[in-house]
C-alpha positions as CSV (number, residue, x, y, z in Angstrom):
1,M,-9.4,37.3,4.5
2,G,-8.6,39.4,7.5
3,R,-6.6,38.4,10.6
4,R,-9.7,38.0,12.6
5,E,-11.4,35.6,10.1
6,L,-8.2,33.6,9.9
7,T,-8.0,33.2,13.7
8,T,-11.6,32.1,13.8
9,T,-11.1,29.5,11.0
10,V,-8.0,28.0,12.6
11,T,-9.8,27.9,16.1
12,M,-12.8,26.1,14.5
13,I,-10.5,23.6,12.7
14,V,-8.6,22.8,16.0
15,L,-11.9,22.4,17.9
16,V,-13.5,20.1,15.3
17,G,-10.2,18.1,15.3
18,L,-10.3,17.7,19.1
19,L,-14.0,16.7,18.9
20,V,-13.2,14.0,16.3
21,V,-10.3,12.7,18.2
22,G,-12.3,12.6,21.5
23,A,-15.2,10.9,19.8
24,A,-12.9,8.2,18.2
25,W,-11.2,7.6,21.6
26,G,-14.5,7.4,23.4
27,W,-16.0,5.0,20.8
28,R,-12.9,2.8,21.0
29,S,-12.9,2.8,24.8
30,L,-16.6,2.0,25.0
31,F,-16.3,-1.1,22.9
32,A,-12.9,-2.3,24.1
33,E,-12.5,-5.7,25.8
34,L,-12.3,-5.5,29.6
35,P,-8.9,-6.2,31.1
36,E,-8.3,-9.4,33.0
37,T,-8.3,-8.9,36.7
38,D,-7.8,-11.0,39.9
39,L,-10.5,-9.1,41.8
40,T,-13.2,-11.4,43.2
41,V,-16.3,-10.6,45.1
42,D,-16.5,-12.2,48.5
43,E,-19.7,-14.0,49.3
44,P,-21.3,-12.7,52.5
45,A,-20.4,-14.8,55.5
46,P,-23.4,-16.5,57.2
47,T,-24.7,-14.7,60.2
48,C,-25.5,-17.9,62.1
49,E,-24.4,-21.5,62.5
50,T,-26.7,-24.5,62.6
51,E,-26.6,-26.2,66.0
52,R,-28.5,-29.2,67.3
53,I,-30.3,-28.8,70.5
54,D,-31.5,-32.0,72.0
55,A,-34.8,-32.5,73.8
56,G,-34.5,-31.3,77.4
57,Q,-31.7,-28.9,76.7
58,R,-32.3,-25.1,76.9
59,I,-32.1,-22.5,74.3
60,R,-30.9,-19.2,75.7
61,T,-31.5,-15.6,74.7
62,R,-27.9,-15.2,73.5
63,Q,-28.6,-17.9,71.0
64,V,-31.5,-15.9,69.4
65,R,-31.4,-13.0,66.9
66,V,-34.4,-10.8,66.9
67,S,-35.6,-8.1,64.4
68,V,-38.3,-5.6,65.5
69,F,-40.7,-3.7,63.2
70,N,-43.1,-1.0,64.2
71,S,-46.7,-1.3,62.8
72,G,-48.0,1.6,64.9
73,D,-48.1,5.3,64.6
74,R,-45.6,6.1,67.4
75,A,-42.1,6.6,66.2
76,G,-39.1,5.0,67.8
77,R,-40.9,2.1,69.4
78,A,-39.0,-0.6,67.4
79,G,-35.7,0.9,68.6
80,E,-36.8,1.0,72.2
81,T,-38.1,-2.6,72.0
82,I,-34.9,-4.0,70.4
83,D,-32.8,-2.2,73.1
84,A,-34.9,-3.9,75.8
85,L,-34.5,-7.3,74.2
86,I,-30.7,-6.7,73.9
87,R,-30.6,-6.0,77.6
88,R,-32.2,-9.4,78.1
89,G,-29.4,-11.0,76.1
90,F,-30.9,-11.3,72.6
91,Q,-28.8,-10.7,69.6
92,P,-29.9,-7.6,67.5
93,G,-31.2,-8.0,64.0
94,D,-33.0,-5.5,61.9
95,V,-35.1,-2.5,63.1
96,G,-37.6,-0.5,61.1
97,N,-41.2,0.0,60.1
98,A,-43.4,-3.0,59.3
99,P,-44.8,-3.3,55.8
100,A,-48.0,-1.3,55.4
101,D,-50.2,-4.4,54.9
102,L,-49.3,-5.7,58.3
103,E,-51.5,-4.2,61.0
104,V,-50.8,-5.4,64.5
105,R,-52.6,-4.1,67.6
106,R,-50.2,-5.2,70.3
107,V,-47.5,-7.6,69.4
108,Q,-46.9,-10.4,66.9
109,V,-44.0,-12.8,66.8
110,R,-43.3,-14.4,63.4
111,A,-41.0,-17.2,62.3
112,T,-40.7,-19.5,59.3
113,E,-41.7,-22.4,61.5
114,R,-44.5,-22.2,64.0
115,K,-42.8,-24.5,66.6
116,D,-39.5,-22.8,66.4
117,P,-38.2,-22.7,70.1
118,R,-36.4,-19.4,69.4
119,A,-39.7,-17.8,68.5
120,R,-41.4,-19.3,71.5
121,L,-38.7,-17.8,73.8
122,V,-39.2,-14.4,72.1
123,A,-42.9,-14.6,72.5
124,R,-42.6,-15.3,76.2
125,Q,-40.8,-12.0,76.6
126,F,-44.2,-10.2,76.0
127,G,-46.1,-12.1,78.7
128,K,-47.2,-15.6,79.5
129,N,-50.8,-14.6,80.3
130,V,-51.2,-12.5,77.2
131,K,-50.7,-15.5,75.0
132,V,-48.5,-14.1,72.2
133,R,-48.7,-16.8,69.6
134,V,-46.0,-17.5,67.1
135,I,-47.3,-17.0,63.6
136,E,-45.8,-19.0,60.8
137,A,-44.7,-16.6,58.0
138,D,-43.7,-17.4,54.5
139,Q,-40.9,-14.8,54.4
140,D,-38.6,-13.2,56.9
141,L,-38.9,-9.5,57.4
142,G,-35.4,-9.4,59.0
143,E,-32.7,-11.5,60.5
144,G,-33.8,-14.1,63.0
145,V,-37.2,-14.0,64.7
146,D,-39.5,-11.1,63.6
147,V,-41.4,-9.1,66.2
148,I,-44.0,-6.6,65.0
149,I,-45.4,-4.1,67.5
150,G,-48.5,-2.0,67.3
151,D,-49.9,1.0,69.1
152,R,-51.3,-1.1,72.0
153,Y,-47.9,-2.6,72.8
154,T,-47.0,-1.8,76.4
155,G,-43.5,-3.3,76.9
156,L,-41.8,-6.5,77.9
157,A,-43.1,-8.7,80.7
158,K,-41.1,-10.6,83.3
159,A,-40.0,-13.7,81.4
160,P,-37.4,-16.5,81.4
161,R,-34.1,-16.0,79.6
162,A,-34.0,-19.7,78.6
163,L,-36.5,-22.2,77.4
164,R,-36.4,-26.0,77.5
165,V,-36.7,-27.6,74.1
166,R,-39.3,-30.3,73.9
167,Q,-38.1,-32.1,70.8
168,P,-34.6,-32.2,69.2
169,Q,-34.2,-29.1,67.0
170,K,-31.7,-27.7,64.6
171,V,-31.5,-24.0,65.0
172,C,-29.5,-21.2,63.4
173,V,-27.6,-19.7,66.3
174,P,-26.2,-16.2,65.7
175,R,-22.4,-15.8,65.3
176,M,-20.9,-13.4,67.7
177,Q,-19.7,-10.6,65.5
178,T,-16.4,-8.8,66.0
179,E,-17.3,-6.0,63.5
180,P,-20.6,-4.4,62.6
181,V,-22.7,-5.9,59.8
182,G,-23.3,-3.7,56.8
């Protein structure tokens, strides 16, 4: 056996040995018990607090979180609309595109309860004469009251920034956040 053959044999034996040791270490690590740790996962803090609003009291825009979704073809409309609502005092929720199965011509306001005073206040922002009705939805698309705008949406109308509540209500009023959500 020559020097070259001896070097090749020794190299192969070393490499096979490293492979066996690596495989044994990997197998053992894969099935080892996990170490105990004090790490915990924090539950997300609620984004709102339930408050009682008595009949005759007012609910104000700063007490309402709104999410806006674009159902139309023009890009950026949901962002423009949420900016306009924020200027009126509303708290920002989610912004994005509406699900493909929701086709809205002008504007639609959705809430989990049809008589939600927060949703009525949001609906008024789009015009009293236009009669934007609050639609009761089974699921929320975003945080707070959902607004879906379509291609015929023309903008906000002159509207009040508070609405008198007809019956006592419990509403989830947004917490004022000190740091961004996400």
